[in-house]
mmCIF file of the C-alpha atoms, coordinates in Angstrom:
data_MODEL
# 
_entry.id   MODEL 
# 
loop_
_atom_site.group_PDB 
_atom_site.id 
_atom_site.type_symbol 
_atom_site.label_atom_id 
_atom_site.label_alt_id 
_atom_site.label_comp_id 
_atom_site.label_asym_id 
_atom_site.label_entity_id 
_atom_site.label_seq_id 
_atom_site.pdbx_PDB_ins_code 
_atom_site.Cartn_x 
_atom_site.Cartn_y 
_atom_site.Cartn_z 
_atom_site.occupancy 
_atom_site.B_iso_or_equiv 
_atom_site.pdbx_formal_charge 
_atom_site.auth_seq_id 
_atom_site.auth_comp_id 
_atom_site.auth_asym_id 
_atom_site.auth_atom_id 
_atom_site.pdbx_PDB_model_num 
ATOM 1  C CA . MET A 1 1  ? -203.517 -90.434 103.101 1.00 0.00 ? 1  MET A CA 1 
ATOM 2  C CA . LEU A 1 2  ? -200.427 -89.971 100.922 1.00 0.00 ? 2  LEU A CA 1 
ATOM 3  C CA . VAL A 1 3  ? -197.802 -89.770 103.589 1.00 0.00 ? 3  VAL A CA 1 
ATOM 4  C CA . SER A 1 4  ? -197.621 -91.076 107.124 1.00 0.00 ? 4  SER A CA 1 
ATOM 5  C CA . THR A 1 5  ? -195.039 -89.757 109.612 1.00 0.00 ? 5  THR A CA 1 
ATOM 6  C CA . PRO A 1 6  ? -194.379 -90.667 113.215 1.00 0.00 ? 6  PRO A CA 1 
ATOM 7  C CA . LYS A 1 7  ? -195.675 -88.400 115.946 1.00 0.00 ? 7  LYS A CA 1 
ATOM 8  C CA . VAL A 1 8  ? -192.141 -87.205 116.742 1.00 0.00 ? 8  VAL A CA 1 
ATOM 9  C CA . PHE A 1 9  ? -189.887 -86.529 113.813 1.00 0.00 ? 9  PHE A CA 1 
ATOM 10 C CA . ILE A 1 10 ? -186.969 -84.261 112.902 1.00 0.00 ? 10 ILE A CA 1 
ATOM 11 C CA . ARG A 1 11 ? -188.293 -81.111 111.273 1.00 0.00 ? 11 ARG A CA 1 
ATOM 12 C CA . ASP A 1 12 ? -184.940 -79.332 110.656 1.00 0.00 ? 12 ASP A CA 1 
ATOM 13 C CA . TYR A 1 13 ? -181.243 -79.545 111.619 1.00 0.00 ? 13 TYR A CA 1 
ATOM 14 C CA . PHE A 1 14 ? -177.809 -78.194 110.881 1.00 0.00 ? 14 PHE A CA 1 
ATOM 15 C CA . ILE A 1 15 ? -174.318 -79.410 111.650 1.00 0.00 ? 15 ILE A CA 1 
ATOM 16 C CA . GLN A 1 16 ? -171.303 -77.196 110.811 1.00 0.00 ? 16 GLN A CA 1 
ATOM 17 C CA . LEU A 1 17 ? -167.829 -76.244 111.767 1.00 0.00 ? 17 LEU A CA 1 
ATOM 18 C CA . ASP A 1 18 ? -167.695 -73.130 113.942 1.00 0.00 ? 18 ASP A CA 1 
ATOM 19 C CA . LYS A 1 19 ? -166.846 -69.897 112.082 1.00 0.00 ? 19 LYS A CA 1 
ATOM 20 C CA . HIS A 1 20 ? -164.077 -68.976 114.492 1.00 0.00 ? 20 HIS A CA 1 
ATOM 21 C CA . ARG A 1 21 ? -162.759 -72.357 115.726 1.00 0.00 ? 21 ARG A CA 1 
ATOM 22 C CA . SER A 1 22 ? -161.766 -75.007 113.261 1.00 0.00 ? 22 SER A CA 1 
ATOM 23 C CA . ASP A 1 23 ? -161.777 -77.674 115.982 1.00 0.00 ? 23 ASP A CA 1 
ATOM 24 C CA . GLN A 1 24 ? -165.390 -77.094 117.019 1.00 0.00 ? 24 GLN A CA 1 
ATOM 25 C CA . ILE A 1 25 ? -168.576 -78.610 115.590 1.00 0.00 ? 25 ILE A CA 1 
ATOM 26 C CA . ASN A 1 26 ? -171.985 -76.940 116.263 1.00 0.00 ? 26 ASN A CA 1 
ATOM 27 C CA . ALA A 1 27 ? -175.292 -78.686 115.793 1.00 0.00 ? 27 ALA A CA 1 
ATOM 28 C CA . GLN A 1 28 ? -178.937 -77.865 116.241 1.00 0.00 ? 28 GLN A CA 1 
ATOM 29 C CA . VAL A 1 29 ? -181.912 -80.248 115.781 1.00 0.00 ? 29 VAL A CA 1 
ATOM 30 C CA . LYS A 1 30 ? -185.542 -79.098 115.684 1.00 0.00 ? 30 LYS A CA 1 
ATOM 31 C CA . ILE A 1 31 ? -188.225 -81.690 116.172 1.00 0.00 ? 31 ILE A CA 1 
ATOM 32 C CA . SER A 1 32 ? -191.927 -81.578 115.413 1.00 0.00 ? 32 SER A CA 1 
ATOM 33 C CA . ASP A 1 33 ? -194.557 -79.863 117.544 1.00 0.00 ? 33 ASP A CA 1 
ATOM 34 C CA . ASN A 1 34 ? -192.163 -78.113 119.946 1.00 0.00 ? 34 ASN A CA 1 
ATOM 35 C CA . GLN A 1 35 ? -191.970 -81.152 122.209 1.00 0.00 ? 35 GLN A CA 1 
ATOM 36 C CA . HIS A 1 36 ? -189.601 -80.803 125.106 1.00 0.00 ? 36 HIS A CA 1 
ATOM 37 C CA . ASN A 1 37 ? -187.537 -83.477 126.902 1.00 0.00 ? 37 ASN A CA 1 
ATOM 38 C CA . VAL A 1 38 ? -187.204 -85.604 123.767 1.00 0.00 ? 38 VAL A CA 1 
ATOM 39 C CA . ALA A 1 39 ? -183.894 -87.413 123.368 1.00 0.00 ? 39 ALA A CA 1 
ATOM 40 C CA . VAL A 1 40 ? -182.105 -86.784 120.071 1.00 0.00 ? 40 VAL A CA 1 
ATOM 41 C CA . ILE A 1 41 ? -178.948 -88.633 119.068 1.00 0.00 ? 41 ILE A CA 1 
ATOM 42 C CA . VAL A 1 42 ? -176.294 -87.018 116.840 1.00 0.00 ? 42 VAL A CA 1 
ATOM 43 C CA . GLU A 1 43 ? -173.671 -89.455 115.596 1.00 0.00 ? 43 GLU A CA 1 
ATOM 44 C CA . ILE A 1 44 ? -170.603 -89.009 113.404 1.00 0.00 ? 44 ILE A CA 1 
ATOM 45 C CA . PRO A 1 45 ? -168.827 -92.413 113.470 1.00 0.00 ? 45 PRO A CA 1 
ATOM 46 C CA . GLU A 1 46 ? -165.659 -91.377 111.616 1.00 0.00 ? 46 GLU A CA 1 
ATOM 47 C CA . LEU A 1 47 ? -164.972 -88.761 114.279 1.00 0.00 ? 47 LEU A CA 1 
ATOM 48 C CA . ASN A 1 48 ? -165.985 -91.036 117.157 1.00 0.00 ? 48 ASN A CA 1 
ATOM 49 C CA . ILE A 1 49 ? -168.822 -88.679 118.157 1.00 0.00 ? 49 ILE A CA 1 
ATOM 50 C CA . LYS A 1 50 ? -172.068 -89.905 119.558 1.00 0.00 ? 50 LYS A CA 1 
ATOM 51 C CA . GLN A 1 51 ? -174.035 -87.342 121.642 1.00 0.00 ? 51 GLN A CA 1 
ATOM 52 C CA . LYS A 1 52 ? -177.394 -87.681 123.274 1.00 0.00 ? 52 LYS A CA 1 
ATOM 53 C CA . LEU A 1 53 ? -179.188 -84.309 123.415 1.00 0.00 ? 53 LEU A CA 1 
ATOM 54 C CA . VAL A 1 54 ? -182.455 -83.323 124.970 1.00 0.00 ? 54 VAL A CA 1 
ATOM 55 C CA . THR A 1 55 ? -184.917 -80.845 123.443 1.00 0.00 ? 55 THR A CA 1 
ATOM 56 C CA . ASP A 1 56 ? -185.897 -77.601 125.223 1.00 0.00 ? 56 ASP A CA 1 
ATOM 57 C CA . GLN A 1 57 ? -189.361 -75.995 125.460 1.00 0.00 ? 57 GLN A CA 1 
ATOM 58 C CA . GLN A 1 58 ? -189.199 -74.973 121.771 1.00 0.00 ? 58 GLN A CA 1 
ATOM 59 C CA . GLY A 1 59 ? -188.374 -78.555 120.682 1.00 0.00 ? 59 GLY A CA 1 
ATOM 60 C CA . ILE A 1 60 ? -184.735 -77.659 119.876 1.00 0.00 ? 60 ILE A CA 1 
ATOM 61 C CA . ALA A 1 61 ? -181.630 -79.567 120.941 1.00 0.00 ? 61 ALA A CA 1 
ATOM 62 C CA . ARG A 1 62 ? -178.198 -77.906 120.600 1.00 0.00 ? 62 ARG A CA 1 
ATOM 63 C CA . MET A 1 63 ? -174.616 -78.992 121.008 1.00 0.00 ? 63 MET A CA 1 
ATOM 64 C CA . SER A 1 64 ? -171.095 -77.740 120.541 1.00 0.00 ? 64 SER A CA 1 
ATOM 65 C CA . ILE A 1 65 ? -168.121 -80.137 120.621 1.00 0.00 ? 65 ILE A CA 1 
ATOM 66 C CA . THR A 1 66 ? -164.656 -78.653 120.901 1.00 0.00 ? 66 THR A CA 1 
ATOM 67 C CA . ASN A 1 67 ? -161.211 -80.187 120.397 1.00 0.00 ? 67 ASN A CA 1 
ATOM 68 C CA . VAL A 1 68 ? -162.493 -82.291 117.494 1.00 0.00 ? 68 VAL A CA 1 
ATOM 69 C CA . LYS A 1 69 ? -159.758 -84.067 115.663 1.00 0.00 ? 69 LYS A CA 1 
ATOM 70 C CA . ASN A 1 70 ? -159.891 -84.666 111.905 1.00 0.00 ? 70 ASN A CA 1 
ATOM 71 C CA . THR A 1 71 ? -162.170 -81.714 111.146 1.00 0.00 ? 71 THR A CA 1 
ATOM 72 C CA . ALA A 1 72 ? -160.741 -81.893 107.649 1.00 0.00 ? 72 ALA A CA 1 
ATOM 73 C CA . LEU A 1 73 ? -163.197 -84.723 107.125 1.00 0.00 ? 73 LEU A CA 1 
ATOM 74 C CA . VAL A 1 74 ? -166.135 -82.410 107.958 1.00 0.00 ? 74 VAL A CA 1 
ATOM 75 C CA . SER A 1 75 ? -164.891 -79.396 106.009 1.00 0.00 ? 75 SER A CA 1 
ATOM 76 C CA . GLY A 1 76 ? -164.812 -81.352 102.755 1.00 0.00 ? 76 GLY A CA 1 
ATOM 77 C CA . ILE A 1 77 ? -161.045 -81.584 102.338 1.00 0.00 ? 77 ILE A CA 1 
ATOM 78 C CA . SER A 1 78 ? -161.370 -85.355 102.558 1.00 0.00 ? 78 SER A CA 1 
ATOM 79 C CA . GLU A 1 79 ? -164.227 -87.303 100.948 1.00 0.00 ? 79 GLU A CA 1 
ATOM 80 C CA . THR A 1 80 ? -164.004 -90.201 103.399 1.00 0.00 ? 80 THR A CA 1 
ATOM 81 C CA . LEU A 1 81 ? -166.694 -88.938 105.779 1.00 0.00 ? 81 LEU A CA 1 
ATOM 82 C CA . SER A 1 82 ? -169.530 -91.237 104.953 1.00 0.00 ? 82 SER A CA 1 
ATOM 83 C CA . GLY A 1 83 ? -172.241 -90.451 107.430 1.00 0.00 ? 83 GLY A CA 1 
ATOM 84 C CA . VAL A 1 84 ? -173.819 -88.223 109.942 1.00 0.00 ? 84 VAL A CA 1 
ATOM 85 C CA . TYR A 1 85 ? -176.802 -89.758 111.718 1.00 0.00 ? 85 TYR A CA 1 
ATOM 86 C CA . ILE A 1 86 ? -179.479 -87.874 113.565 1.00 0.00 ? 86 ILE A CA 1 
ATOM 87 C CA . TYR A 1 87 ? -182.449 -89.624 115.065 1.00 0.00 ? 87 TYR A CA 1 
ATOM 88 C CA . CYS A 1 88 ? -185.041 -89.299 117.853 1.00 0.00 ? 88 CYS A CA 1 
ATOM 89 C CA . ASP A 1 89 ? -184.619 -91.803 120.617 1.00 0.00 ? 89 ASP A CA 1 
ATOM 90 C CA . ARG A 1 90 ? -188.282 -92.796 121.025 1.00 0.00 ? 90 ARG A CA 1 
# 
């Protein structure tokens, strides 16, 4: 076997500023095998954001956070944003 992965892993994700609200961040995380009720953590330390999400029947967890301060960090105006962390809580 060339590669070994855990049973539950993140297959795809996106995090972006909302198109219409500059103070809102939207995120979606898709995990493997459409597993539901799996806890997923999305963390952006510089913005003091740490959210625990739970996947639905399609294995997707979604979030929208409004009234976010310092969205200039996310939009690329500042280069001080050093990390966004997404992981399964299993």
